[in-house]
C-alpha positions in Angstrom: -19.1 -44.7 -188.4 -17.4 -47.7 -187.4 -16.0 -47.8 -183.8 -12.1 -50.1 -182.6 -13.6 -52.5 -180.4 -10.6 -52.6 -177.6 -11.1 -55.6 -174.7 -9.6 -55.1 -171.4 -7.6 -58.0 -169.8 -9.9 -59.1 -167.4 -11.9 -59.9 -170.6 -10.1 -61.2 -172.0 -9.4 -64.7 -169.5 -13.4 -64.0 -168.7 -14.0 -64.6 -172.4 -11.0 -67.7 -172.4 -13.1 -69.4 -169.8 -16.1 -68.9 -171.3 -15.1 -69.9 -174.8 -13.7 -73.2 -173.0 -17.2 -73.6 -170.8 -19.6 -72.7 -173.6 -17.6 -73.7 -176.9 -20.8 -74.1 -178.9 -22.9 -70.6 -178.1 -19.6 -68.1 -176.6 -17.6 -67.7 -180.0 -19.9 -67.5 -182.3 -22.4 -64.3 -179.5 -19.0 -62.7 -178.6 -18.6 -61.7 -182.8 -21.8 -60.7 -183.2 -21.0 -58.7 -180.0 -18.4 -57.3 -181.5 -20.0 -57.1 -185.3 -22.8 -54.8 -183.1 -20.4 -52.5 -181.2 -18.5 -51.6 -184.0 -21.1 -50.6 -185.5 -23.6 -49.1 -183.2 -22.4 -49.2 -179.4 -24.8 -46.6 -177.7 -28.0 -49.5 -179.4 -29.8 -46.1 -180.6 -31.0 -47.7 -183.6 -32.5 -50.4 -181.4 -31.9 -53.6 -183.2 -29.6 -55.2 -180.1 -30.3 -55.1 -176.8 -27.9 -53.0 -175.6 -28.8 -50.3 -172.2 -27.1 -47.5 -170.2 -27.3 -48.6 -166.4 -27.7 -46.6 -163.7 -25.8 -45.2 -161.2 -22.7 -47.3 -162.9 -19.6 -44.8 -163.2 -17.7 -44.3 -166.2 -15.0 -47.1 -166.5 -17.0 -49.9 -164.1 -19.2 -50.9 -167.3 -21.2 -48.3 -168.5 -23.5 -50.4 -171.0 -24.1 -53.6 -171.2 -25.8 -55.5 -174.5 -27.4 -59.0 -174.0 -26.7 -61.6 -175.9 -28.8 -64.7 -175.3 -27.4 -65.8 -171.6 -24.8 -63.1 -172.2 -23.6 -59.8 -171.2 -20.8 -58.3 -172.1 -20.4 -54.6 -170.1 -18.8 -52.2 -171.5 -17.8 -48.1 -171.5 -17.8 -46.3 -174.8 -14.9 -42.6 -174.8 -14.6 -41.5 -178.5 -14.6 -43.6 -181.2 -13.1 -46.7 -178.4 -15.3 -49.6 -176.3 -13.8 -50.2 -173.7 -15.2 -54.5 -173.2 -14.9 -54.7 -169.3 -16.9 -58.1 -168.6 -18.6 -60.7 -170.2 -19.9 -63.3 -168.2 -23.0 -65.3 -168.4 -26.9 -63.7 -166.8 -27.1 -66.4 -162.8 -23.5 -65.3 -162.9 -21.8 -61.6 -160.5 -22.5 -59.7 -163.8 -23.3 -55.8 -162.9 -21.3 -55.9 -159.6 
């Protein structure tokens, strides 16, 4: 069972900026995030650090994947994972 992972335009801009600022670690972790989300976006295997955020409306990034100091927020609709936000922990990740 595989999910389609679709980045939003905002996500693509943020990912491009992070790749320029952190060329050593972000591209590899981004690829890992895509791999994880294609297989298990709900974190049911408990292998990855996925959390369903409370009090977050659909369309605002109900789920969060944590990889080292990076956070990826996304929604799941059917068999599609929509990436909405990526950033460093110290930034406005949860706003």
